[in-house]
HTML snippet that shows the backbone in 3Dmol.js (N, CA, C, O; Angstrom):
<script src="https://3Dmol.org/build/3Dmol-min.js"></script>
<div id="view" style="width:600px;height:400px;position:relative"></div>
<script>
const pdb = `
ATOM      1  N   MET A   1      67.102  83.911  89.402  1.00  0.00           N
ATOM      2  CA  MET A   1      66.716  82.788  88.593  1.00  0.00           C
ATOM      3  C   MET A   1      67.881  82.375  87.685  1.00  0.00           C
ATOM      4  O   MET A   1      68.149  81.186  87.511  1.00  0.00           O
ATOM      5  N   MET A   2      68.563  83.359  87.116  1.00  0.00           N
ATOM      6  CA  MET A   2      69.685  83.041  86.226  1.00  0.00           C
ATOM      7  C   MET A   2      70.845  82.414  86.992  1.00  0.00           C
ATOM      8  O   MET A   2      71.497  81.494  86.499  1.00  0.00           O
ATOM      9  N   MET A   3      71.095  82.911  88.188  1.00  0.00           N
ATOM     10  CA  MET A   3      72.184  82.358  88.992  1.00  0.00           C
ATOM     11  C   MET A   3      71.864  80.921  89.414  1.00  0.00           C
ATOM     12  O   MET A   3      72.729  80.046  89.362  1.00  0.00           O
ATOM     13  N   LYS A   4      70.630  80.688  89.827  1.00  0.00           N
ATOM     14  CA  LYS A   4      70.230  79.319  90.179  1.00  0.00           C
ATOM     15  C   LYS A   4      70.373  78.396  88.983  1.00  0.00           C
ATOM     16  O   LYS A   4      70.858  77.271  89.105  1.00  0.00           O
ATOM     17  N   GLY A   5      69.946  78.886  87.824  1.00  0.00           N
ATOM     18  CA  GLY A   5      70.048  78.097  86.603  1.00  0.00           C
ATOM     19  C   GLY A   5      71.486  77.769  86.232  1.00  0.00           C
ATOM     20  O   GLY A   5      71.744  76.771  85.560  1.00  0.00           O
ATOM     21  N   ALA A   6      72.426  78.607  86.669  1.00  0.00           N
ATOM     22  CA  ALA A   6      73.844  78.381  86.394  1.00  0.00           C
ATOM     23  C   ALA A   6      74.493  77.501  87.460  1.00  0.00           C
ATOM     24  O   ALA A   6      75.696  77.246  87.408  1.00  0.00           O
ATOM     25  N   GLY A   7      73.698  77.036  88.427  1.00  0.00           N
ATOM     26  CA  GLY A   7      74.212  76.109  89.425  1.00  0.00           C
ATOM     27  C   GLY A   7      74.640  76.744  90.736  1.00  0.00           C
ATOM     28  O   GLY A   7      75.191  76.062  91.600  1.00  0.00           O
ATOM     29  N   PHE A   8      74.393  78.051  90.902  1.00  0.00           N
ATOM     30  CA  PHE A   8      74.737  78.708  92.160  1.00  0.00           C
ATOM     31  C   PHE A   8      73.670  78.432  93.209  1.00  0.00           C
ATOM     32  O   PHE A   8      72.485  78.330  92.889  1.00  0.00           O
ATOM     33  N   GLU A   9      74.093  78.312  94.460  1.00  0.00           N
ATOM     34  CA  GLU A   9      73.147  78.266  95.570  1.00  0.00           C
ATOM     35  C   GLU A   9      72.815  79.726  95.895  1.00  0.00           C
ATOM     36  O   GLU A   9      73.713  80.515  96.189  1.00  0.00           O
ATOM     37  N   VAL A  10      71.556  80.076  95.844  1.00  0.00           N
ATOM     38  CA  VAL A  10      71.133  81.459  96.035  1.00  0.00           C
ATOM     39  C   VAL A  10      70.356  81.588  97.342  1.00  0.00           C
ATOM     40  O   VAL A  10      69.430  80.820  97.606  1.00  0.00           O
ATOM     41  N   ILE A  11      70.742  82.561  98.148  1.00  0.00           N
ATOM     42  CA  ILE A  11      70.014  82.889  99.365  1.00  0.00           C
ATOM     43  C   ILE A  11      69.436  84.283  99.149  1.00  0.00           C
ATOM     44  O   ILE A  11      70.167  85.273  99.165  1.00  0.00           O
ATOM     45  N   ASP A  12      68.141  84.357  98.949  1.00  0.00           N
ATOM     46  CA  ASP A  12      67.468  85.627  98.666  1.00  0.00           C
ATOM     47  C   ASP A  12      67.078  86.276  99.989  1.00  0.00           C
ATOM     48  O   ASP A  12      66.253  85.744 100.733  1.00  0.00           O
ATOM     49  N   LEU A  13      67.677  87.428 100.276  1.00  0.00           N
ATOM     50  CA  LEU A  13      67.380  88.134 101.526  1.00  0.00           C
ATOM     51  C   LEU A  13      66.181  89.062 101.398  1.00  0.00           C
ATOM     52  O   LEU A  13      65.728  89.624 102.395  1.00  0.00           O
ATOM     53  N   GLY A  14      65.665  89.230 100.197  1.00  0.00           N
ATOM     54  CA  GLY A  14      64.490  90.069 100.012  1.00  0.00           C
ATOM     55  C   GLY A  14      64.847  91.509  99.726  1.00  0.00           C
ATOM     56  O   GLY A  14      65.902  91.802  99.163  1.00  0.00           O
ATOM     57  N   VAL A  15      63.956  92.405 100.119  1.00  0.00           N
ATOM     58  CA  VAL A  15      64.133  93.837  99.834  1.00  0.00           C
ATOM     59  C   VAL A  15      64.400  94.609 101.118  1.00  0.00           C
ATOM     60  O   VAL A  15      64.079  94.151 102.214  1.00  0.00           O
ATOM     61  N   ASP A  16      64.992  95.790 100.963  1.00  0.00           N
ATOM     62  CA  ASP A  16      65.266  96.687 102.089  1.00  0.00           C
ATOM     63  C   ASP A  16      66.078  95.976 103.177  1.00  0.00           C
ATOM     64  O   ASP A  16      65.695  95.956 104.347  1.00  0.00           O
ATOM     65  N   VAL A  17      67.194  95.400 102.765  1.00  0.00           N
ATOM     66  CA  VAL A  17      68.038  94.598 103.650  1.00  0.00           C
ATOM     67  C   VAL A  17      69.191  95.457 104.177  1.00  0.00           C
ATOM     68  O   VAL A  17      69.832  96.173 103.408  1.00  0.00           O
ATOM     69  N   THR A  18      69.449  95.389 105.457  1.00  0.00           N
ATOM     70  CA  THR A  18      70.541  96.160 106.060  1.00  0.00           C
ATOM     71  C   THR A  18      71.886  95.530 105.715  1.00  0.00           C
ATOM     72  O   THR A  18      71.968  94.345 105.392  1.00  0.00           O
ATOM     73  N   SER A  19      72.928  96.337 105.787  1.00  0.00           N
ATOM     74  CA  SER A  19      74.270  95.807 105.532  1.00  0.00           C
ATOM     75  C   SER A  19      74.638  94.765 106.585  1.00  0.00           C
ATOM     76  O   SER A  19      75.340  93.797 106.293  1.00  0.00           O
ATOM     77  N   GLU A  20      74.166  94.969 107.793  1.00  0.00           N
ATOM     78  CA  GLU A  20      74.433  94.007 108.873  1.00  0.00           C
ATOM     79  C   GLU A  20      73.850  92.630 108.532  1.00  0.00           C
ATOM     80  O   GLU A  20      74.460  91.602 108.830  1.00  0.00           O
ATOM     81  N   LYS A  21      72.691  92.616 107.918  1.00  0.00           N
ATOM     82  CA  LYS A  21      72.057  91.349 107.530  1.00  0.00           C
ATOM     83  C   LYS A  21      72.869  90.664 106.426  1.00  0.00           C
ATOM     84  O   LYS A  21      73.032  89.444 106.434  1.00  0.00           O
ATOM     85  N   PHE A  22      73.381  91.463 105.471  1.00  0.00           N
ATOM     86  CA  PHE A  22      74.236  90.892 104.429  1.00  0.00           C
ATOM     87  C   PHE A  22      75.470  90.243 105.052  1.00  0.00           C
ATOM     88  O   PHE A  22      75.836  89.125 104.692  1.00  0.00           O
ATOM     89  N   VAL A  23      76.105  90.942 105.982  1.00  0.00           N
ATOM     90  CA  VAL A  23      77.306  90.425 106.639  1.00  0.00           C
ATOM     91  C   VAL A  23      76.975  89.150 107.405  1.00  0.00           C
ATOM     92  O   VAL A  23      77.684  88.150 107.288  1.00  0.00           O
ATOM     93  N   GLU A  24      75.915  89.183 108.177  1.00  0.00           N
ATOM     94  CA  GLU A  24      75.504  88.025 108.982  1.00  0.00           C
ATOM     95  C   GLU A  24      75.264  86.799 108.102  1.00  0.00           C
ATOM     96  O   GLU A  24      75.766  85.716 108.400  1.00  0.00           O
ATOM     97  N   LYS A  25      74.511  86.961 107.039  1.00  0.00           N
ATOM     98  CA  LYS A  25      74.166  85.826 106.174  1.00  0.00           C
ATOM     99  C   LYS A  25      75.370  85.342 105.375  1.00  0.00           C
ATOM    100  O   LYS A  25      75.533  84.140 105.162  1.00  0.00           O
ATOM    101  N   ALA A  26      76.216  86.276 104.930  1.00  0.00           N
ATOM    102  CA  ALA A  26      77.414  85.881 104.181  1.00  0.00           C
ATOM    103  C   ALA A  26      78.344  85.049 105.058  1.00  0.00           C
ATOM    104  O   ALA A  26      78.904  84.050 104.606  1.00  0.00           O
ATOM    105  N   LYS A  27      78.503  85.464 106.311  1.00  0.00           N
ATOM    106  CA  LYS A  27      79.329  84.695 107.257  1.00  0.00           C
ATOM    107  C   LYS A  27      78.736  83.320 107.494  1.00  0.00           C
ATOM    108  O   LYS A  27      79.438  82.312 107.409  1.00  0.00           O
ATOM    109  N   ALA A  28      77.442  83.277 107.792  1.00  0.00           N
ATOM    110  CA  ALA A  28      76.776  82.013 108.125  1.00  0.00           C
ATOM    111  C   ALA A  28      76.814  81.022 106.958  1.00  0.00           C
ATOM    112  O   ALA A  28      76.942  79.816 107.167  1.00  0.00           O
ATOM    113  N   ALA A  29      76.705  81.533 105.742  1.00  0.00           N
ATOM    114  CA  ALA A  29      76.662  80.659 104.569  1.00  0.00           C
ATOM    115  C   ALA A  29      78.043  80.353 104.015  1.00  0.00           C
ATOM    116  O   ALA A  29      78.184  79.486 103.152  1.00  0.00           O
ATOM    117  N   GLY A  30      79.070  81.054 104.501  1.00  0.00           N
ATOM    118  CA  GLY A  30      80.395  80.879 103.921  1.00  0.00           C
ATOM    119  C   GLY A  30      80.415  81.344 102.471  1.00  0.00           C
ATOM    120  O   GLY A  30      81.046  80.727 101.613  1.00  0.00           O
ATOM    121  N   ALA A  31      79.724  82.426 102.219  1.00  0.00           N
ATOM    122  CA  ALA A  31      79.545  82.920 100.846  1.00  0.00           C
ATOM    123  C   ALA A  31      80.871  83.281 100.185  1.00  0.00           C
ATOM    124  O   ALA A  31      81.797  83.769 100.832  1.00  0.00           O
ATOM    125  N   GLN A  32      80.938  83.032  98.897  1.00  0.00           N
ATOM    126  CA  GLN A  32      82.072  83.454  98.082  1.00  0.00           C
ATOM    127  C   GLN A  32      81.684  84.633  97.193  1.00  0.00           C
ATOM    128  O   GLN A  32      82.545  85.370  96.714  1.00  0.00           O
ATOM    129  N   LEU A  33      80.382  84.802  96.978  1.00  0.00           N
ATOM    130  CA  LEU A  33      79.859  85.854  96.116  1.00  0.00           C
ATOM    131  C   LEU A  33      78.622  86.448  96.770  1.00  0.00           C
ATOM    132  O   LEU A  33      77.758  85.722  97.261  1.00  0.00           O
ATOM    133  N   VAL A  34      78.546  87.785  96.773  1.00  0.00           N
ATOM    134  CA  VAL A  34      77.368  88.482  97.290  1.00  0.00           C
ATOM    135  C   VAL A  34      76.836  89.349  96.163  1.00  0.00           C
ATOM    136  O   VAL A  34      77.584  90.127  95.570  1.00  0.00           O
ATOM    137  N   GLY A  35      75.556  89.223  95.864  1.00  0.00           N
ATOM    138  CA  GLY A  35      74.920  90.027  94.822  1.00  0.00           C
ATOM    139  C   GLY A  35      73.999  91.047  95.458  1.00  0.00           C
ATOM    140  O   GLY A  35      73.225  90.731  96.361  1.00  0.00           O
ATOM    141  N   ILE A  36      74.094  92.284  94.969  1.00  0.00           N
ATOM    142  CA  ILE A  36      73.258  93.375  95.496  1.00  0.00           C
ATOM    143  C   ILE A  36      72.641  94.100  94.312  1.00  0.00           C
ATOM    144  O   ILE A  36      73.325  94.392  93.331  1.00  0.00           O
ATOM    145  N   SER A  37      71.354  94.389  94.402  1.00  0.00           N
ATOM    146  CA  SER A  37      70.665  95.094  93.332  1.00  0.00           C
ATOM    147  C   SER A  37      69.941  96.312  93.884  1.00  0.00           C
ATOM    148  O   SER A  37      69.412  96.283  94.995  1.00  0.00           O
ATOM    149  N   ALA A  38      69.923  97.388  93.095  1.00  0.00           N
ATOM    150  CA  ALA A  38      69.193  98.609  93.461  1.00  0.00           C
ATOM    151  C   ALA A  38      68.258  98.974  92.316  1.00  0.00           C
ATOM    152  O   ALA A  38      68.634  98.887  91.147  1.00  0.00           O
ATOM    153  N   LEU A  39      67.063  99.375  92.650  1.00  0.00           N
ATOM    154  CA  LEU A  39      66.124  99.812  91.625  1.00  0.00           C
ATOM    155  C   LEU A  39      65.987 101.325  91.573  1.00  0.00           C
ATOM    156  O   LEU A  39      65.439 101.867  90.613  1.00  0.00           O
ATOM    157  N   LEU A  40      66.483 102.014  92.605  1.00  0.00           N
ATOM    158  CA  LEU A  40      66.405 103.471  92.659  1.00  0.00           C
ATOM    159  C   LEU A  40      67.787 104.038  92.981  1.00  0.00           C
ATOM    160  O   LEU A  40      68.565 103.415  93.705  1.00  0.00           O
ATOM    161  N   THR A  41      68.088 105.211  92.446  1.00  0.00           N
ATOM    162  CA  THR A  41      69.382 105.840  92.734  1.00  0.00           C
ATOM    163  C   THR A  41      69.518 106.171  94.212  1.00  0.00           C
ATOM    164  O   THR A  41      70.633 106.229  94.730  1.00  0.00           O
ATOM    165  N   THR A  42      68.413 106.386  94.890  1.00  0.00           N
ATOM    166  CA  THR A  42      68.463 106.740  96.312  1.00  0.00           C
ATOM    167  C   THR A  42      68.963 105.584  97.174  1.00  0.00           C
ATOM    168  O   THR A  42      69.407 105.803  98.301  1.00  0.00           O
ATOM    169  N   THR A  43      68.898 104.362  96.662  1.00  0.00           N
ATOM    170  CA  THR A  43      69.356 103.205  97.452  1.00  0.00           C
ATOM    171  C   THR A  43      70.799 102.823  97.141  1.00  0.00           C
ATOM    172  O   THR A  43      71.371 101.971  97.820  1.00  0.00           O
ATOM    173  N   MET A  44      71.388 103.438  96.132  1.00  0.00           N
ATOM    174  CA  MET A  44      72.755 103.077  95.742  1.00  0.00           C
ATOM    175  C   MET A  44      73.800 103.332  96.830  1.00  0.00           C
ATOM    176  O   MET A  44      74.731 102.536  96.951  1.00  0.00           O
ATOM    177  N   PRO A  45      73.695 104.401  97.630  1.00  0.00           N
ATOM    178  CA  PRO A  45      74.679 104.574  98.715  1.00  0.00           C
ATOM    179  C   PRO A  45      74.680 103.403  99.708  1.00  0.00           C
ATOM    180  O   PRO A  45      75.696 103.150 100.356  1.00  0.00           O
ATOM    181  N   LYS A  46      73.572 102.700  99.832  1.00  0.00           N
ATOM    182  CA  LYS A  46      73.513 101.528 100.715  1.00  0.00           C
ATOM    183  C   LYS A  46      74.393 100.403 100.181  1.00  0.00           C
ATOM    184  O   LYS A  46      74.910  99.593 100.950  1.00  0.00           O
ATOM    185  N   MET A  47      74.561 100.356  98.852  1.00  0.00           N
ATOM    186  CA  MET A  47      75.469  99.359  98.270  1.00  0.00           C
ATOM    187  C   MET A  47      76.891  99.622  98.767  1.00  0.00           C
ATOM    188  O   MET A  47      77.599  98.704  99.182  1.00  0.00           O
ATOM    189  N   GLU A  48      77.291 100.884  98.717  1.00  0.00           N
ATOM    190  CA  GLU A  48      78.630 101.252  99.177  1.00  0.00           C
ATOM    191  C   GLU A  48      78.832 100.862 100.632  1.00  0.00           C
ATOM    192  O   GLU A  48      79.869 100.303 100.989  1.00  0.00           O
ATOM    193  N   LYS A  49      77.844 101.156 101.476  1.00  0.00           N
ATOM    194  CA  LYS A  49      77.935 100.815 102.899  1.00  0.00           C
ATOM    195  C   LYS A  49      78.036  99.298 103.083  1.00  0.00           C
ATOM    196  O   LYS A  49      78.830  98.818 103.893  1.00  0.00           O
ATOM    197  N   THR A  50      77.247  98.565 102.345  1.00  0.00           N
ATOM    198  CA  THR A  50      77.268  97.105 102.469  1.00  0.00           C
ATOM    199  C   THR A  50      78.622  96.540 102.073  1.00  0.00           C
ATOM    200  O   THR A  50      79.144  95.654 102.750  1.00  0.00           O
ATOM    201  N   ILE A  51      79.198  97.039 100.987  1.00  0.00           N
ATOM    202  CA  ILE A  51      80.506  96.556 100.545  1.00  0.00           C
ATOM    203  C   ILE A  51      81.574  96.890 101.581  1.00  0.00           C
ATOM    204  O   ILE A  51      82.420  96.052 101.895  1.00  0.00           O
ATOM    205  N   LYS A  52      81.537  98.100 102.107  1.00  0.00           N
ATOM    206  CA  LYS A  52      82.500  98.496 103.143  1.00  0.00           C
ATOM    207  C   LYS A  52      82.342  97.634 104.390  1.00  0.00           C
ATOM    208  O   LYS A  52      83.333  97.232 105.000  1.00  0.00           O
ATOM    209  N   ASP A  53      81.094  97.349 104.769  1.00  0.00           N
ATOM    210  CA  ASP A  53      80.849  96.530 105.957  1.00  0.00           C
ATOM    211  C   ASP A  53      81.304  95.083 105.748  1.00  0.00           C
ATOM    212  O   ASP A  53      81.805  94.453 106.679  1.00  0.00           O
ATOM    213  N   LEU A  54      81.134  94.552 104.531  1.00  0.00           N
ATOM    214  CA  LEU A  54      81.619  93.202 104.240  1.00  0.00           C
ATOM    215  C   LEU A  54      83.140  93.150 104.394  1.00  0.00           C
ATOM    216  O   LEU A  54      83.684  92.207 104.968  1.00  0.00           O
ATOM    217  N   LYS A  55      83.813  94.170 103.877  1.00  0.00           N
ATOM    218  CA  LYS A  55      85.269  94.239 104.003  1.00  0.00           C
ATOM    219  C   LYS A  55      85.690  94.402 105.456  1.00  0.00           C
ATOM    220  O   LYS A  55      86.623  93.742 105.914  1.00  0.00           O
ATOM    221  N   SER A  56      85.006  95.278 106.181  1.00  0.00           N
ATOM    222  CA  SER A  56      85.333  95.520 107.597  1.00  0.00           C
ATOM    223  C   SER A  56      85.159  94.264 108.442  1.00  0.00           C
ATOM    224  O   SER A  56      85.859  94.069 109.436  1.00  0.00           O
ATOM    225  N   ALA A  57      84.222  93.421 108.039  1.00  0.00           N
ATOM    226  CA  ALA A  57      83.979  92.175 108.774  1.00  0.00           C
ATOM    227  C   ALA A  57      85.019  91.109 108.433  1.00  0.00           C
ATOM    228  O   ALA A  57      84.998  90.011 108.989  1.00  0.00           O
ATOM    229  N   GLY A  58      85.929  91.440 107.515  1.00  0.00           N
ATOM    230  CA  GLY A  58      86.979  90.496 107.153  1.00  0.00           C
ATOM    231  C   GLY A  58      86.558  89.445 106.145  1.00  0.00           C
ATOM    232  O   GLY A  58      87.277  88.470 105.923  1.00  0.00           O
ATOM    233  N   LEU A  59      85.399  89.637 105.535  1.00  0.00           N
ATOM    234  CA  LEU A  59      84.923  88.660 104.558  1.00  0.00           C
ATOM    235  C   LEU A  59      85.622  88.868 103.222  1.00  0.00           C
ATOM    236  O   LEU A  59      85.685  89.987 102.712  1.00  0.00           O
ATOM    237  N   LYS A  60      86.135  87.807 102.671  1.00  0.00           N
ATOM    238  CA  LYS A  60      86.802  87.842 101.368  1.00  0.00           C
ATOM    239  C   LYS A  60      85.825  87.332 100.318  1.00  0.00           C
ATOM    240  O   LYS A  60      85.959  86.213  99.822  1.00  0.00           O
ATOM    241  N   VAL A  61      84.854  88.151  99.988  1.00  0.00           N
ATOM    242  CA  VAL A  61      83.829  87.764  99.020  1.00  0.00           C
ATOM    243  C   VAL A  61      83.907  88.662  97.795  1.00  0.00           C
ATOM    244  O   VAL A  61      84.301  89.825  97.889  1.00  0.00           O
ATOM    245  N   LYS A  62      83.535  88.123  96.667  1.00  0.00           N
ATOM    246  CA  LYS A  62      83.336  88.920  95.468  1.00  0.00           C
ATOM    247  C   LYS A  62      81.959  89.546  95.599  1.00  0.00           C
ATOM    248  O   LYS A  62      81.032  88.917  96.111  1.00  0.00           O
ATOM    249  N   VAL A  63      81.822  90.782  95.139  1.00  0.00           N
ATOM    250  CA  VAL A  63      80.532  91.457  95.205  1.00  0.00           C
ATOM    251  C   VAL A  63      80.103  91.814  93.794  1.00  0.00           C
ATOM    252  O   VAL A  63      80.850  92.431  93.035  1.00  0.00           O
ATOM    253  N   MET A  64      78.889  91.417  93.461  1.00  0.00           N
ATOM    254  CA  MET A  64      78.312  91.703  92.155  1.00  0.00           C
ATOM    255  C   MET A  64      77.149  92.665  92.377  1.00  0.00           C
ATOM    256  O   MET A  64      76.217  92.357  93.119  1.00  0.00           O
ATOM    257  N   ILE A  65      77.205  93.839  91.728  1.00  0.00           N
ATOM    258  CA  ILE A  65      76.110  94.787  91.893  1.00  0.00           C
ATOM    259  C   ILE A  65      75.404  94.994  90.563  1.00  0.00           C
ATOM    260  O   ILE A  65      75.983  94.807  89.493  1.00  0.00           O
ATOM    261  N   GLY A  66      74.153  95.380  90.657  1.00  0.00           N
ATOM    262  CA  GLY A  66      73.372  95.619  89.454  1.00  0.00           C
ATOM    263  C   GLY A  66      72.085  96.338  89.788  1.00  0.00           C
ATOM    264  O   GLY A  66      71.855  96.746  90.926  1.00  0.00           O
ATOM    265  N   GLY A  67      71.263  96.483  88.790  1.00  0.00           N
ATOM    266  CA  GLY A  67      69.988  97.161  88.950  1.00  0.00           C
ATOM    267  C   GLY A  67      69.857  98.290  87.944  1.00  0.00           C
ATOM    268  O   GLY A  67      70.831  98.687  87.304  1.00  0.00           O
ATOM    269  N   ALA A  68      68.660  98.793  87.816  1.00  0.00           N
ATOM    270  CA  ALA A  68      68.344  99.795  86.797  1.00  0.00           C
ATOM    271  C   ALA A  68      69.266 101.019  86.809  1.00  0.00           C
ATOM    272  O   ALA A  68      69.717 101.426  85.739  1.00  0.00           O
ATOM    273  N   PRO A  69      69.570 101.625  87.960  1.00  0.00           N
ATOM    274  CA  PRO A  69      70.378 102.851  87.925  1.00  0.00           C
ATOM    275  C   PRO A  69      71.888 102.627  87.929  1.00  0.00           C
ATOM    276  O   PRO A  69      72.644 103.592  87.820  1.00  0.00           O
ATOM    277  N   VAL A  70      72.346 101.388  88.050  1.00  0.00           N
ATOM    278  CA  VAL A  70      73.768 101.102  88.201  1.00  0.00           C
ATOM    279  C   VAL A  70      74.466 101.136  86.840  1.00  0.00           C
ATOM    280  O   VAL A  70      74.040 100.479  85.890  1.00  0.00           O
ATOM    281  N   THR A  71      75.542 101.913  86.770  1.00  0.00           N
ATOM    282  CA  THR A  71      76.343 102.007  85.551  1.00  0.00           C
ATOM    283  C   THR A  71      77.682 101.305  85.762  1.00  0.00           C
ATOM    284  O   THR A  71      78.057 100.993  86.892  1.00  0.00           O
ATOM    285  N   GLN A  72      78.391 101.063  84.678  1.00  0.00           N
ATOM    286  CA  GLN A  72      79.726 100.469  84.792  1.00  0.00           C
ATOM    287  C   GLN A  72      80.649 101.391  85.569  1.00  0.00           C
ATOM    288  O   GLN A  72      81.458 100.927  86.372  1.00  0.00           O
ATOM    289  N   ASN A  73      80.537 102.684  85.339  1.00  0.00           N
ATOM    290  CA  ASN A  73      81.362 103.663  86.049  1.00  0.00           C
ATOM    291  C   ASN A  73      81.141 103.564  87.562  1.00  0.00           C
ATOM    292  O   ASN A  73      82.096 103.606  88.338  1.00  0.00           O
ATOM    293  N   TYR A  74      79.900 103.435  87.968  1.00  0.00           N
ATOM    294  CA  TYR A  74      79.580 103.300  89.388  1.00  0.00           C
ATOM    295  C   TYR A  74      80.169 102.002  89.940  1.00  0.00           C
ATOM    296  O   TYR A  74      80.729 101.989  91.036  1.00  0.00           O
ATOM    297  N   ALA A  75      80.044 100.925  89.190  1.00  0.00           N
ATOM    298  CA  ALA A  75      80.550  99.625  89.644  1.00  0.00           C
ATOM    299  C   ALA A  75      82.078  99.611  89.756  1.00  0.00           C
ATOM    300  O   ALA A  75      82.640  98.847  90.540  1.00  0.00           O
ATOM    301  N   ASP A  76      82.736 100.449  88.978  1.00  0.00           N
ATOM    302  CA  ASP A  76      84.203 100.493  88.982  1.00  0.00           C
ATOM    303  C   ASP A  76      84.787 101.381  90.082  1.00  0.00           C
ATOM    304  O   ASP A  76      86.007 101.511  90.173  1.00  0.00           O
ATOM    305  N   LYS A  77      83.958 101.986  90.908  1.00  0.00           N
ATOM    306  CA  LYS A  77      84.459 102.890  91.956  1.00  0.00           C
ATOM    307  C   LYS A  77      85.471 102.186  92.857  1.00  0.00           C
ATOM    308  O   LYS A  77      85.453 100.964  93.009  1.00  0.00           O
ATOM    309  N   SER A  78      86.336 102.976  93.438  1.00  0.00           N
ATOM    310  CA  SER A  78      87.422 102.434  94.243  1.00  0.00           C
ATOM    311  C   SER A  78      86.963 101.763  95.536  1.00  0.00           C
ATOM    312  O   SER A  78      87.706 100.951  96.087  1.00  0.00           O
ATOM    313  N   TRP A  79      85.778 102.067  96.035  1.00  0.00           N
ATOM    314  CA  TRP A  79      85.306 101.441  97.272  1.00  0.00           C
ATOM    315  C   TRP A  79      85.060  99.964  97.081  1.00  0.00           C
ATOM    316  O   TRP A  79      84.890  99.234  98.057  1.00  0.00           O
ATOM    317  N   ARG A  80      85.036  99.517  95.865  1.00  0.00           N
ATOM    318  CA  ARG A  80      84.837  98.098  95.599  1.00  0.00           C
ATOM    319  C   ARG A  80      86.087  97.406  95.989  1.00  0.00           C
ATOM    320  O   ARG A  80      86.182  96.185  95.863  1.00  0.00           O
TER     321      ARG A  80
END
`;
const viewer = $3Dmol.createViewer("view");
viewer.addModel(pdb, "pdb");
viewer.setStyle({}, {cartoon: {color: "spectrum"}});
viewer.zoomTo();
viewer.render();
</script>
């Protein structure tokens, strides 16, 4: 809602989304920014996989992560 309010076009993929789906949609939309949120610590490793897969696919996108368990230290990891 905040991103839409700031003028961004938002494509909501929903919950429990595979990294392959993120890559597919980012390519199709010509995305410049991909946002990923986790509500549980158990889902945070999927963020890492998604970021690695976006890079492996050759996509030059900024990735914004967030959610209840995400810390600044986690966001600053080198896999970003």
